[in-house]
N, C-alpha and C positions, 0 to 999 in steps of 0.2 A: 809322025812320032810325037810331036808336041801335043797332039790331041789325046794321045794315050797317057802322057804324063799327068795332065791336069786332072783327069778323072781319078788317077791313082792317088794324087795328092788329096783330093777331096774325100776320097774313101778313107784314107789314113786319118784325116781330120775327124770324120764322122765316127770312126772306130774310137778315136781318143775321146771324143765327147761321150760316146756310149758307155765307155769304160768308167769315166769320171761320174757319170750319172748313176751307174750301178753302184759304184762305191758310196755315193751320197745316200742311195736308197738303203744300203746295208748299215751305214753309220746311223741313219735315223731309226731304222728298224731294230738294229742291234747295237746300241751305243756302248762304246768301251767303258768298263767300269773299273774303278779303284779296286784292287784285289783286297784291300783291307776294310774300307767302310762301304763299298758297293756304290758309291756316288759316281756319276758320269764324269769321264775324263777325256781330254784330247790327246790321242795317241796312247801308247803303252806306258805303264807305270803308275805311280801313286798320285793322288790328289795333293794339293799343296798342304793341307792340314796334316795329312798322314806323313807326308814327306818331312815335315818339320819335327816329327816325333821319332824319326830314325836316329839311332845312335851309332854313328861310323866310329870305328876304332882307329886311333892315331897314336903315335908315341907321346908320352913314354910308356912302354910296356915290356913285359918279361921277354928277354931275348930268345928264349926256348919256346915258350908256349903262346906268346903273342898276347897274353892277358894284360890289359892296360893297368898302369899304376896310378894312384891318386895324385902323385907328385913326381917330379923328375930328379932322381938321385944320381944321374950320370949314365953314361952308356954301358952296355954289356952287363945288365943286371938280370938276375933270376928271381922268380917268385919262390915261396917256400915249398909249393907243390912240385915245382920243377926240380928242386933240390932234394926233397924228400922221395919223390917217385918219379924218376927221370923217364920220360916216354921213349918208345922204341925209334921214333923219328928224331931228326937232328933239330929241326925248327918248324914252328907252325905260325901262320898268319891268317887272320879272319878279317873280313870286311866290315861286318856289322854285329853289334850285340844281338843276341836272340831275346828279343822282347816281343810284346803282343803284335806289333805292326809287322816285324820281320817274320815271325811265325806265320802269319797269314800270307805273307809274300811267298814264302817256301811252299806252303801247302796249296796255294793256287797254282804254282808251277808244277808241282809233283801230282796232285790229285785233281786239279781243276782244269787241266789241259791249257794252262795259260803259258804257252811256249813263247808268246811274244814278250814275256818278262825276262827271259834268259839272257838276251843281249845286254840289257841294263845290269843285270846281276853279274853277268861275266865281266863287264868292264869295271865293276866295283872290285871284284876279286883280283883282276889283273893289276889294278892300282895298289891294292893292299899288299899283294905279293910280289911287287916289282923287284925287290932285293933278291928274293929267292928265284924268280924267273931269269934274272941276269946271269945266274950260274948254273941253271938247270940244263940237262941234256935233253930231257923229254918230260912230258906230262902223262901221268898214268891216271885215268879216271877210275874211281872206285867202282868195280863192277857189281851188277845185280845178278842174282841167280836167274837162269833162264826162264823159270816159271814166273817170277815176278816181272821180268822184263816183257815177257809175252803178254801179261795181264795189263801192265802199265803202258805198253807199246813204245817206250822210250826209256833211256837211262839219263836222268837229269844231270848226273856227274859228267857223263860224256858230252852231253850238250854244252855244258858250261866249259868244259875242257877245251872244245874246239874254238869257243868264242875267245878264251884266254890266249889260246895259241895263235889265233888270227892277230890279236892285239899285240903279242909279244914276239911274234916270229918264231916261236918254238913249235916242235912237232908233237903229236899225240900218238902214243903207242897203246893199242887196245890189247895186244897179246902178252903183255908182261905180267898180268895178274888176272886170275879167274876166281869166281865164287863157286865153290863145289858143293856147298851144303846150304840147303834152304833154312833160313832162320825166321823166327817170329819177329814182328815189329819190335823195335827197341823201346818204344813209348811205354812209360810206366815202370821200367826196370831201373834198379839202382846200379851203381857202378860195378859191383861184383856180379850182378845178374847180367849186365851188358857183356862183360868179359866172358862170362861162361856161355853166353848165348852165341857168340861168334867163334868160340874155340874150334879151330880146325876148319873154318868156312872158307878160307882163302888159301891159295897156293899159286906158285909160279910154275906154269906148264913147261914141259920139256922144250916145246917150241919157242917159249918165251925167254929162256935163260940167257940167251945171247943179247936180248933187248934189255936186260937188267944188270948183268954182271959188270961191275966196275963203273957204273954210270951214276950220275946225279939225277934222281928221279924226284918229281914233284907230284905227290898224290893230290888228286882234286876231288872234293866232295862238297856237298851242299851244306852240311851242318856238323860242327864239332860240338858234342854233347859233353859227357864226362871225360872223354878221351879213352874210355875203356876199350873201345872197338879198334883203335889204331894200332896197339901192339900186334894184333893179329896179321895186319896188313904190313906194317913197318918191318917186323921180324921176318916176315915171309919174303919180303924183297931183299932185306939185308943179308939173308943166309947165302944168296947166289954168289959163288966165287967167281972172280975176286969180289970182296965185299962192296956193295953199293951204298950209296948215301941217299936216305929218303927224308924228304921234306914234306910238308902237309899244308895245303891251301884250301881250307873250307870257306864257304861264303858267310856263314854265321857261326858265332861262337856263343854257347850258353855259358861257359866258364867265364866269359868276359865280364859278367856281372858281379863276380866275386871281388871284394874290396882288398886285394892283397896289399900288405904293407911290408912284410919282411922280404928282404932282397939279399942277393949275393952275387959274385962275379961269375961269368959265363966262361966256358972253354970252347974254342972253336976247333972243330975237326978238320 
């Protein structure tokens, strides 16, 4: 029997060496590249130069929209946009400003099949949304229309939602929201155009009403642009009786670049 164990151990060691050698060949032939500048990097993620240019969002920020303020005027403050045009969701938090580096990062994930970037981005989002995650009952990834998901082969929001769920101990519910209307890309549209584009695009299916009614839901998406697309999702979930509470956790925020200075007190529901 001892003679059988020794060859087995040697075979396992040989198999490990072959796997390591194959990985080395792949790394040499196809080195991992920074999704922004295309320079070789070790492992997934950005090179040090691009990493240093990322703008992570941290307090002080608008309690409702999560848009950072240039100064700290105390807790529970709202931006003028949140006061003048309150969103359908209760609160939003984003991880990173949508600048040139962040845009390339998202495009690499969505259109470049760089799924290796999702764990890093998901951890950023989980950290940015930890106060929302602490109270959430479930995560709802913003769905793609089946045609777009078929062509892309995956839903980046669902991928990020599962990583956030693993980091926070929350569950992901895929049946709470569905996209019933194929819509053109939002790129290049103004706020009114974005809102019109997604009008009637989302609904809570009959089978998903029990997953929505009376629950605190955290919608997960990759980018918050003007916020015009969120009312279609937020009101869709909020109508389910008894009323549910919708929060929003995007990875990146374009609105975060706006230098809001006017502020006001927030009301918590």
